[in-house]
N, C-alpha and C positions, 0 to 999 in steps of 0.2 A: 623607685630609683634608689640605688644604694648611695651612701654618703662617704666621700673621701675627705680626709683632713690633710691639708698641706701645712707642714711646719717648715718655714723658710720661704718667705715671699720674695724670691729672687728671680734671676734671669731664666734659669733652666725651668723652674716651675711655671713661669709666665709663658714660655714657649710651648710647654706641654698642655696648658689650659684649654685651648680650642679642641684638642683631641679628647681630653678628659670630660669636657662638658657634654660630649655626645652620649656618655654612658653613666656619668656620675653627677650627683649633687655635690658641689665642691665648696668646702669651707677652707678658709686660709687664715692662718695666724698672722696678725699684723701688729706692730708695736704702737702705732699711732693712727689717729683718724686720717691724717694726711696720707699716710702710706696705704690706708685701706681704700681710699676713694678710687684709685685706678683699677683695683681688683674688682670692686663692685661694678664699675663701668664695663668690665670685661665679662661679667656674668657670674662671678664667684660671690660667696657670702663671707665677708671679712669677720673675723673674731679678734677682738683686741686682747693682747696678752704679750708677755715678755718672758723669754726663756730664762732670763737672769732673775726673775721675780716669781718664786713658786706660788705665791698667793694669787697671782693673776692667771694661773693655768687651770684652776679648779673647774671653771665652767666648761672646759673642753671634754670632761669625762662623760662617757656614755653617748657621745654624739655621732661617732663615725664607725663605719664598717671596715675602713682601710685607712692607712696613713702613708703619706709620701713625705719623707724627711730629707730636706735639702739644706737645712740650716747648718752652719759650721759650728764647731766647738768654740769656746772662748779663745782669745788670741794668746793666752799664756797658760802654763801649767802642763802636767803630763796626763791629766784625765779630763773627762768631759762632764762637768757638773750640770750643764744644761740638759743633757740626755737623761741624767739621773732625775732631775726635777720633773721633766716631761713624763717619763715612765711612771714615776710615783703618782703624779696627778691623774694619768689615764687609768691606772690600776684601781683607783678608788670606786669606779663604777662597776655595776654588775655586768655590763656589756663593754668589751674592749675591742679595738680593731683586730680583725682576724687575718689581715694582710698588712705587711710592713715592707716598704721600699726605702732603702737608705743609700744615699750617694756618699761613698767613702772615697779614699784616695789610694792610688797605687803606691804612694809613699810608704805604706805599711810594709812593703817588701824590703825596703832599704836598698843598698847598693848590691848589684849582682855582677859587677864587672862586665857588663854588656851581655850577660847570659840571658837565655830565653826562659821566661817564667810563665807557668800556668797557675791556676787557682789553688793547686796543691803545694805550691812552693812555700818554703819556710818564711815566716814573717819576722823581719829584723829591722823594725823602724829605727832610724839613726838620728832622729831629731824629735823634739817635743811636739812639733806640728803633727807628725805622723803618729806619735804615741797617743795623742789625744784622739785621733781617728780610730786607732786600734782599740782604745778603751771604749769608745762609743759602740764599735762593732761587738765587743765582748758583752757589754750591757744588753744590747739588743738580742744577742744569741741566748743569753740566760733567760731573758724575759720571754722570748718566743718559745723556748723549751718548756718553761713553767706553765705558760698559758696555752700551749698547743696552737700557736699562731704560725702562719707562713711568713717567712722572712727572706727577702731578696736583698743582697748587698751588691751594689754596683760600684766597683773600684775604678774610679775615673782618673786618667792622667791629665795632661795639660788640656784644658777646655778652651776652645777658640771660636770666634765668629767675627764678623766685621767689626763689632763693637768691643771685641775682647782680644785684640791682637797685641803682642808685646811691644808696642811702639816706644815705650819709655826706654827700652834697651838701646834703641837706635839714637834716641835723644841724648842719653847719658854717655854713649860711647864705651860703656863697660866691655872689656874684652871677652872674646870667646876662646875656646881651646883649639889648638891646631888639629887638623884632620887626623893625623896619625895617633893622637892621644885622646881624641874626643869621646864624650859620653853619648850613649844612645838615649833617645827620648821617644815618647809615645803621645798620641793626640786623639782628641775626639771633638767633633763639631758640636756646639751647644744644641743645635736642632736635633742631631742624631741622639745625643744623650737624653733629650726630652722624650724622643720617641721610644727609647729603651725603657724609660721610666713607665711609660704607658703600657708597653708590652709586658713588663714585669708584673703588672697587676693581673695578668692572666694566670699567674701561679697561685694556687689555692692551698698548697700544703708543703711542709718541709722547709728546710733552710738551704739556700743556694747562693753561692758567690760567683760573680762574673767579672772578668776583666773588661770593663766598658770602654774599649779603645777601638781605633780603626785598624785596618789590615796591615799597615806599613810603618814599622818603627823607623825613625830617622836619626842620624847623627845630629846633635844640637846645632852645629854650625851650618849643616846643610839646610835645615829649616830656616835659619835666619838669612842665609844667602838667598834662598829662593824667595823669601818674603821681601827682602830688600830689592831684588831684581824686579819683582812684580810691582812694587810701589816706587821704583826709581829712587831708593834710599841707599846711601853708602853703608855697607855692612860694617859692624864693629870689627876692630882688628882681632887677629887670632894670635895667641901666645902659647908657648909650651905650658903644660898643665900646671906646674908649680908656680910659674910666673903669673898665670891667670889667677890662681888661688890667692896670691899675695896682692893682687890688684883689684879685687872686688870685695864688697862687704860680706861678712859671714853669712847673712841671710841669703844673699844671692848665690854664694858658693854652695850652700846646702842643696840648691836645685841643680847647679852645674855638676856637682861632684858625683851624684848618683847616676849609674848607668845600667839600664836594663831594657830588654826587649820583651814585650808582652804578647802572649799567645791568646787570641780571642776566639779560638775554635769552639769553646763551649758556648759562648754567646751566639755564634752563628748557627750552631746545631740546635740549640734549645729555644732561644727567644725568636730566632728566625726573622729578625729585622734586617731588611736590606738597607744598608747605610747609604744616605744620600752622598756622603763624601767618604769613600773607602780609604782615601789617603788625603793628608793635608796638602799634598802636591796637586791632587785633583781640584781641590778648592782654589788653590792659587792660580791654576790654569784658567779656571772660569772667572776668577776675579780680574785677571789680567785682560780679559775681553769685555769688561763692564766698566766703562769710563766713569759712569755716574757714581758707582759704588767706590771706585778708587778715589775719586775726587772727595767724597764724603770722609773717607778714612784719612786722606792727607790733610783735610781741614782739621780733623781732631788731632793729628800729629802736630800741626802748627800750634795748636793751643797748648799741647804738652811742652813744646819747646819754649 
């Protein structure tokens, strides 16, 4: 059985694990013994290490045939030194992973004014958060070319699930933008993104980028209104674009300001994963009929408030 190394012991990797264990011996990098215990219980083999500590990564070299990279860059700066440390550590062995899967962000495209983008569209990251992701993509591209490895980059938009809904926006009351001036957003359910990671491991050669999103872009306010209606929560107020900009923190505005619609045609043609949730609205329709799940989500909302 071939060995897969997971870098980023987070939610999406955890969701992918049951599918991965059918075909892979799975190693997962964990920062602490406490973080490692749940992964061991799920059937993976934890490896202790920290992407911010290069000396702790040396034992990863030469262990894996493939790597799934879901760890984020550091929270500041314009580059991703974590990726640099990881690639340097793995390159020291005679044997390196020949398949790489990296979850990036659609933020690397920047603002498109609501335009429809595919994977050949220009990359114009408008904030350091997206610049760090583009730097990580670039490092991986260079590494894959030098080493002859296959690389799949999954550019993901807003990831959601029952445990990953933007409930804090409802609690804060931070305004949205009026419909006529609103930005377009894109989504992917965490379970569907996990399945895309698994499907990408079928690629054995070349470098390929995919917009890892669902089939239906939505105006931001429409998403929040639909979510509020499903959970019986009052939707945040809507303001003209410039008023909304003046009313929210810069970090939040960096999400609201960018408007783009993503084409996932390449994903559907080549990876051929049938999404469980082709639209976030499909997910909300099902959620609205499941009182148990709604109650659990509302309980977490009460804690946020």
